[in-house]
N, C-alpha and C positions, 0 to 999 in steps of 0.2 A: 163766155161766162165763166169758164173754168179758170181762166187768168185772173178774174175779178175775185173769185172764191180765194184763190191762192194769195192775192194781195190782201184781202180781208184777214186771212190766216196769218199773214206776216204780220199784220198790225196786232193782232190778238196774242202773238207770241210774247211771252213774258208779261202778259196782262191777264193771266188765267184763263185766255180764250175768249176774253170779254172785249167788246169792241163797241165805242159809241157810233151813233148814226152819222155823226160829223166826220169820225175818222174814216167809216166806211165810204162816204161820200168823196172824201179826199181821195180815194183810189179808184172811183169809178163806180161805187156801189149806189146807184139810184134808188129812189123810193120803190120803183117797180121791181128791181132786182131783189132789194131786200125783201119784198113782200113774196116774191117767188121763193126765195130761200127759206123764208118762215113757213110758207105753205109746203115745202118739200122737207121741211124738218132738218135742214142742214143748220140752221141758226135757231135760237129760242130767245124770246124775250126774257129779260131779267128785270129791268126797270124802263119806264118810258125813256127812250133815247138810247138804251144799251142792250145789246144782244150778246148772246154766248154761243160760240161755235160748237156744234156737237162733235164728239170723238175724243175729245181730251178728258184729264181728269177734272172733276168739279171741285171748285174751291169750296172750302168749308163754309164760307159765308159770302155767297156770291153777290148779295145785294149790297153788302158792305163795300166789296171791291168796286162795285158799279157805281155806288155814290162817290167814291173817291175818283173814279175816272171822270165823272161828270164835273166834280170840283176842280180838277186839274186842267179843264179845257179853258 
């Protein structure tokens, strides 16, 4: 689990801590793992399909960044 959290964190690096569910799945973040991370408040939902890792600086407009990530997929 820690390895997957690290991998998700690597993806969020340079994206203001935001990660799409598709990006998380690409590094092994299954729906069950993402739900566990949500329940334990390691990640938080921003938009449907986009989460933010806790612990980093919050972007000024997280929903705007999240929409851009979804468009880039």
